[in-house]
N, C-alpha and C positions, 0 to 999 in steps of 0.2 A: 504494500500500500504506500502510495506517495501523496503528500500534501504539498501543493504549490501555491504561493501567494501571487494571485493575479494583480493584486494591489495591496498596499499596506497603509494607505493614508486615511485621514479623517474625511468627513463628508465633503468638504470644499477644497480638497487638495488639488493642486495643479501639477505636482511633481511625481506623485507615486500611485495614481489611481486610487479609487476607493477600496476599502478593505474587504475584498471578496477572495475566496479560496477555491481551489480545485482539488478534489480527492480522486485519485485514480486507483482502481482495483479491478483485476480480471479483465482488463481492456475496456472497462466502463468508466464514465466520468460523472462525478457528482459535484455540483456547484454548492458551496456554502455561501449563500446570499448572492444577489444578482443586482448590483447597483446600476446607477444610471450611465456609467461609462463602461459597462461590461463588454459591449461589442468591440471597443477599442482594445481593451485588455485581452480579450480572446484573440483578436486579430494579431496582436503582437507575438503570440505564441503559435500562430498559424492555425487557429481554430475558429469555429463559428457556432451559432446556435445548433446547427445540424450535428455537431459532434458531442452535444451534451445529452446525457441519458437521464439525469435527475437533478433536482434543485431542492435545497433546504432553505426556508426563509426563517430567520431568527426573529424579526420584528418588522413592522410596516413603515420604515423610514426610507426616503428615496435613495440614500446611498446603499441600501440593502435590498430594495425591490424595484428601483427605477428602471431597470433593464428588462422587466418582465413583459412589457408590451412588445418589445423587440423579439423576445423569445417566443411569445405566444403567436404573433402574426407570421413570423418567418418559418415556423414549423407547421402551423395550421395549414398554410397554403402550399406546403411541400408534400405531395402525395407519397413520396418515398420515405417520409420520416414518421416514425411512431410518436405518439404523444409523449412528451417529457414527463417523467414521474415528478410529482411535487409533494414534498413533505413539509409539515409545519404544525405547530400547536393550533388547535381548533380555533381559538379566538383570534390568533394572529392571521390565519387565512381568511376568516370572516371579515376582520377589519381591513385587511389588504384589499379584498374585492370591493367592499362597500364604500370605502373612503379613499382609495388610491387608484385601483385598476379598472373599476367598472366604467368610469367616464370614457376611457379610450377603447375598451374592449367589449362593451355590452352589445354592440351591433356590428354585424357584417352585412353585406348586400343581401337583402331579402330575408334576414333572419336575426332574431335576438338570441343572444347566447349568454352562458354563464362561464365561470372559471373552469368548471369541469368539462366544458366543450373543448378547451385548449390543452388541459393537462390531465394526467392520470393521478388523481389526488389521494393522498393518505393523510387524514387528519389525526393528529397525535394528542392524546389527553395528557393533562398534567400528571406528573409522576409516572410517565409512561415512556415508550421508546418506539423506534421503528427499525426495521431490518433492511439493509441495502447490501447486496452482494455478500451475504453471509455475516456481515458485521452488525452488531446491535448498537444503535446510537441512542443514548439516554438523553432526554432534553432536561436542561437545568434552568429553572426559573431564576432570573436575576433582576434586580431593581435598576431600571434605566432612568426613569423620570418620575417625579412626583407631580401629577396633574391635579393641582389643588390638594385634596385629601386622598386622592386615589393614586395607586401605583400603576405606572405603565411599564410592563415587563418586556424584557428581551429573553430569549431562550437559548442558552449556550448548549454545548454538546459534550458529553463524556462517552468515550468508547475505547476499546482495546485495539491497538494496531496489530499488524501481522507479527510484530516482534514481541507481542504479549505485554507491551507497556501501555499504561493507561494514559490517554490523552484528554486534556480538558481545554476546550475553546470557550472563552467566556462570552463572546460577542460583546455587545455594548453594555457595560455595567458601571454603576457607581462604585467607589471604593467602599467595600462592605465586608471587611475581614470576619466579622461575627457571623455573617451569612455564608461566606465562602471558604472558611478555614478547613472545614471537613473535606471539601472538594480539592483544595490545595494539597491536603495531606494524602488523599487517595491517588492523585495524579503523579505520573513520572515526568511528564512534559506538559507545560501549560503555555497556551498562546493567549496573551492577556491584552485587553483594551488598555491603551495608555495615552492619555492626553498630555501634550507638551506645551500648550499655549500658555503665555504669561498671564492670561486672564482666565481663571478657572471657571468652567461652565457649571460644575456641580453635577453633571449628568454622565460623566466619564471618570474612571479612575485616573487621577493625575500622577505623573511621575513622582512628584514630591511626596504624595501619599504612599505610593508603592515602595518608596525608599524606606518606610518605617516597618516593613514586613521583616520577619526573621530571616537569617542568612540562608537556611535550608530551603525555604520557599522561594526566595529571590533567585536562587540558582536555577530553579525550574522555569522561571518566567522568560518567555520570548515575547517581546513587546511589539505591538502593532496598533494601527488606528491612530497614528500620531499626525501632528500638523507639519506643514512644510517648514523648511529652515533648519538651522543648526540644532543638534540634540546633545544631551550630556553623554558621557562615555559610560554606556550601560554596563559593559563588562567590568570596567574598573569599579563601578558601584555595586557589583555583586550579582547582576542579573545574567540570564543566559545570553542576552544580546537583543539588538534590534532586528526584527524581520525585515527583509528587503524585497522589493518588487521582483518577481521572477524566481525567488529563492524556493528551493524544494527541500522537504524533509522526508526521509524514509521512515515509515512508521510500522 
């Protein structure tokens, strides 16, 4: 199993594309999120929507689902392409269709359609998982934003790679060690949301906050979803390092 970062940047990055990943196993390809610049990120590694077998959506923000209209239309109108499998927490997929994707995708010539007309959908319940190419992916609810008094969640992933090591991808999360320590401890390798902006948004874990984690945990952390520009020396500070656009990890 191989994981490649198609992009490593925050939502409005110009240098590194948005933070979407590609997992390859058994000759199949699973996108972890599908942001608005995904067609360019795929082009750079000589792929297109026709090469993608499955997509996982962590939450309905544009840097994570803005490329779904491209995926939907370019595969729907290709008679030689099977529908892409789509995995996501039930509420995330409902929110994605109702408030982001429906406006552009609800109608084609002579027909009104739904998300299930474009994709082969598997809705995942909380505290549940999905199977792709023999690997079980457990969804991990994390706090991304407080919408007034309500939590807006993103859903990370925990799974075992072919090397039997446990992988944790946080997706977009606030700094929440009390919530995530159990998952930090269980994982052998962690790909962690990391904001580097001098103006902290409060909705992503910031580098300065992650610096306060214990030495053992920091060594596991490979940092992504960062802003453009200069960054601290992550390895010198005890982290696994910065993920780079195009970088692959054998799992």
